[in-house]
C-alpha positions as CSV (number, residue, x, y, z in Angstrom):
1,M,86.8,82.8,138.0
2,N,86.0,80.5,135.5
3,A,84.0,83.2,132.9
4,I,87.3,85.2,133.1
5,L,89.6,81.7,132.4
6,H,87.0,81.0,129.7
7,T,87.3,84.1,127.8
8,L,90.9,83.9,128.2
9,V,91.1,80.9,126.3
10,I,88.7,82.1,123.6
11,S,90.9,85.3,123.2
12,L,94.2,83.2,123.1
13,A,92.1,80.9,120.5
14,L,91.4,83.5,118.1
15,C,95.2,85.0,118.3
16,L,96.5,81.7,117.5
17,C,93.9,81.4,114.2
18,T,94.1,85.0,112.9
19,P,97.2,85.3,110.7
20,S,99.7,87.6,110.7
21,K,99.7,90.4,108.0
22,A,103.1,91.1,107.7
23,Q,104.4,93.2,104.8
24,T,105.8,90.8,102.3
25,F,106.1,92.0,98.4
26,A,108.5,92.9,95.7
27,F,108.1,96.2,94.6
28,G,109.4,97.5,90.6
29,G,109.4,100.7,89.2
30,S,109.1,101.6,85.5
31,A,112.8,102.3,85.0
32,V,113.9,98.7,84.6
33,P,111.0,97.1,82.7
34,A,110.6,93.1,82.3
35,S,112.2,91.3,79.7
36,L,111.7,87.9,77.5
37,T,114.5,85.8,76.3
38,L,113.8,83.4,73.6
39,S,116.1,80.7,71.9
40,F,114.6,79.5,68.6
41,G,115.1,76.2,66.8
42,D,116.9,77.6,63.9
43,G,119.9,78.5,66.7
44,S,118.7,82.3,66.8
45,S,117.7,84.2,70.0
46,A,115.7,87.1,71.0
47,T,115.0,89.9,74.1
48,I,111.9,91.6,74.2
49,E,111.5,94.1,76.7
50,A,108.0,94.3,78.1
51,A,105.7,96.4,76.2
52,T,104.0,97.9,79.1
53,Q,103.7,96.1,82.5
54,G,101.5,96.9,85.7
55,W,99.4,95.8,88.7
56,W,96.0,94.8,89.6
57,S,94.5,94.2,93.0
58,A,91.0,93.4,94.3
59,T,90.7,96.6,96.3
60,Q,93.2,99.4,95.2
61,A,92.5,102.0,92.5
62,N,95.2,102.1,89.7
63,F,95.4,104.4,86.3
64,N,96.2,104.5,82.7
65,G,100.0,104.8,82.2
66,N,101.0,103.4,85.8
67,T,104.1,100.7,84.7
68,N,105.0,100.4,88.2
69,I,104.6,96.2,89.3
70,V,104.3,94.9,93.0
71,T,103.3,91.4,94.2
72,G,102.3,90.7,97.3
73,H,101.1,92.1,100.8
74,M,101.8,95.8,100.8
75,F,100.2,98.7,103.1
76,D,97.5,95.8,103.8
77,I,96.8,95.6,100.2
78,Q,97.1,92.3,98.1
79,W,98.7,92.9,94.8
80,N,99.5,90.6,91.4
81,D,101.4,92.1,88.2
82,F,101.5,91.4,84.8
83,F,103.9,92.0,81.6
84,V,102.8,92.2,78.0
85,F,105.2,91.7,75.6
86,D,104.7,92.3,71.5
87,L,105.9,89.2,69.3
88,T,105.0,90.8,66.4
89,G,107.4,89.7,63.3
90,R,108.4,86.4,65.3
91,A,108.3,83.1,64.3
92,G,109.9,79.5,64.5
93,T,110.0,77.2,67.1
94,V,110.4,78.1,70.7
95,L,113.1,75.9,72.5
96,S,113.6,78.1,75.8
97,A,112.3,81.3,77.5
98,G,112.5,83.4,80.5
99,I,111.5,86.5,82.3
100,G,114.4,88.9,83.2
101,L,113.0,91.2,86.4
102,N,114.6,93.4,88.5
103,T,113.4,92.7,92.5
104,G,113.1,96.4,93.1
105,I,112.3,96.9,96.9
106,V,111.6,93.5,98.7
107,A,110.2,93.2,102.1
108,G,110.0,90.0,103.8
109,S,110.3,86.4,102.1
110,P,108.1,86.7,98.5
111,A,108.2,83.8,96.9
112,F,107.5,84.7,92.9
113,S,105.4,82.8,90.5
114,L,104.2,83.2,86.7
115,W,100.8,82.5,85.8
116,D,98.9,82.3,82.3
117,V,96.5,85.3,81.6
118,S,92.9,84.7,80.5
119,T,91.8,88.2,80.7
120,S,91.6,90.1,77.4
121,L,94.2,92.3,76.7
122,T,91.9,95.3,76.6
123,A,90.6,94.7,79.8
124,L,94.0,94.0,81.3
125,L,95.6,97.1,80.1
126,N,92.7,99.5,81.1
127,L,94.0,100.2,84.5
128,D,91.3,102.9,84.7
129,T,88.7,100.4,85.4
130,A,90.8,99.0,88.6
131,P,89.9,97.4,91.3
132,S,89.2,94.1,90.0
133,A,89.1,91.1,92.1
134,E,88.7,88.9,89.0
135,I,91.5,90.4,86.9
136,Y,93.5,90.4,90.2
137,T,92.9,86.4,90.9
138,D,93.6,85.8,87.2
139,L,97.0,87.1,87.5
140,G,98.0,84.6,90.1
141,S,95.9,81.8,89.4
142,G,95.5,79.2,86.4
143,V,98.0,77.6,84.6
144,A,101.7,77.7,86.2
145,Y,104.4,79.2,84.1
146,T,107.5,78.7,86.5
147,D,108.1,74.8,88.1
148,S,108.2,76.1,91.3
149,R,108.1,79.4,93.2
150,I,111.2,81.7,93.0
151,A,112.4,82.8,96.6
152,I,113.3,86.7,96.2
153,T,115.7,87.5,98.9
154,T,117.2,90.5,97.8
155,G,116.2,93.8,96.5
156,H,117.5,96.0,93.4
157,T,118.7,92.8,92.0
158,D,118.4,91.5,88.3
159,I,117.3,87.6,87.9
160,E,116.4,85.6,85.7
161,I,113.0,83.2,85.7
162,A,112.9,80.1,83.4
163,L,109.6,79.2,82.0
164,D,108.3,75.9,81.8
165,S,106.6,73.8,78.8
166,A,103.2,75.5,79.5
167,A,104.8,79.0,78.8
168,I,106.6,78.0,75.9
169,A,103.9,76.4,74.2
170,A,102.0,79.4,75.1
171,I,104.2,81.9,73.7
172,E,104.8,79.7,70.7
173,A,101.1,80.1,70.1
174,A,101.4,84.1,70.4
175,L,103.9,84.5,67.9
176,G,102.9,87.4,65.7
177,G,100.9,89.1,68.2
178,R,101.2,90.1,72.1
179,F,101.8,88.0,74.9
180,A,101.0,88.4,78.7
181,I,101.9,86.8,81.6
182,G,100.8,87.5,85.1
183,G,102.7,87.4,88.4
184,S,101.9,86.8,92.3
185,A,103.7,86.0,95.6
186,N,102.9,84.3,98.2
187,I,102.5,85.6,102.2
188,D,104.8,84.8,105.2
189,I,102.3,83.4,107.9
190,P,104.6,83.2,111.1
191,E,103.9,80.0,113.4
192,P,101.9,80.6,116.5
193,S,103.7,81.9,119.3
194,S,105.3,79.2,121.4
195,A,104.4,81.0,124.6
196,L,100.8,81.7,123.7
197,L,100.3,78.0,122.8
198,L,101.5,76.9,126.3
199,V,99.7,79.7,128.1
200,S,96.6,78.1,126.1
201,V,97.1,74.5,126.8
202,T,97.6,75.3,130.7
203,V,94.8,77.4,131.2
204,A,92.7,74.7,129.1
205,G,94.2,72.1,131.6
206,Y,93.2,73.8,134.6
207,L,89.6,74.1,132.9
208,R,89.1,70.8,132.9
209,R,90.4,69.8,136.3
210,Q,88.2,72.2,137.8
211,A,85.5,70.9,135.8
212,S,86.5,67.3,137.1
213,K,86.3,68.2,140.5
214,R,82.9,69.7,140.6
215,S,81.8,66.8,139.0
216,A,83.3,64.7,142.0
217,L,81.4,67.0,144.6
218,S,78.1,66.8,142.9
């Protein structure tokens, strides 16, 4: 009997410690490309449509010409996306910057973040070499370009994400060339079931009492 109870406790512990892999993602098609809005010190402004965009995964293959964007956890695969903007002919002091996105199809409650990209543009844009754990990780880590995660709660909605001072400095340094930015979304992990927690604590308590009884009789 005790062996069965021990097995039950171990099984419950595994259930409690294993995170749920719920679908949590935002997916957008190529029909609504991202945009970069800049304001300059001379009072002018510009809205620049992404020259290209796409996604990388550590485990999923991709192909050149795919401009869909997806971030988060979908179909048991992790995804990060990227956006590249052509800043040729742009110059001046950048005062503010923002990324415009359409949220597309949304599942769960993804919280979106934007990051610097250290991967070379040649490698980033060669999707035929996907998957790549290195590029996937780069697009979701490093220097944050948003002050906080942006909660995405509604699909097919245009949103504007303000970029922070680190992003503005990077954009200013990239004026006259191309500028890349990566995007990632966190994964929802539900709290352990209170019912499971109660059962595991109860069984563990029972086992302790049985062990105490055996010690008293010996």
